[in-house]
N, C-alpha and C positions, 0 to 999 in steps of 0.2 A: 504494499500500500504505500503511495507516496506520502512523503512527510511535509510539514509546514514548520517554518521557523517562528517562533514566538518570542517577544520581547516582554519582560517584565521588570518591574521596579520592586525591590524588597531592602529592607534595612540591611546595613552592613552586618550587625549581629547575627540576623536570620540566616543571610547568606553564609558567614562563617559556621553556623551550628549546623546547616544543611550539608555544607561540605564536608565537614568533620564527619556527619553521620554517615554520608555516603560512602566516605573513605574508609570508614571504620567496617562498613559491610559489603567493600570491595566491588561498588557499582559507581557509574558516572551520575553527578547530580541531575544530568540530562535524564538519564534513564528514569530517576526517581519522580523527577517533575512529570514526565511522560506518562508514568505509571499511575501517578495519582490523577491527572488528568483523564485519562482514559476509564479509571474507575470511578468517576463521579457519577454518571447516569445510575449505576447499581448500587450506590453509597447511601443509605438512608439517612446518614449525618449531614449529607452535603446540603440537603433543602433546609435544615435547621441553621446550618452555618451560613448559608445564603441570607436567610430571615436575619440573623443576627447582624452580618454586614450591612444590611439595607437599613435595619433599625439605628445603628451607630454612623450612618450616613457616609461609610466608607466606599460606596460603590459608585462608580460612574460609568455610564453606558457608551460604549466605545462606537465610534463610526465605522461603517463597514468599509472596506476598500474597495475601490472600482471593480475588482474581480469578484468581490462577494456581494455585489448588489443584485437583487433580483430584477430580471428582464422580464417585461410583459410577454406573455405568449401572443402569437400570431393568431388572431382570430378570423383573419379575412377567408372567406369560402374557397 
């Protein structure tokens, strides 16, 4: 399956802790983040975390990139 690059912003402390955790488990930080993101749909705690983020005002809705925008279907006969 094709992959996509993702840019995220986290604190230096969170980055260091995550890098140390990944190194301790002999995996890349990219693999850890990828597994976490791929597991979101089946994680029952994810919805609660999203609700908590919304209630704290910590979320911002990203604008879709031009390649991600929905194009109208051609409805001509």
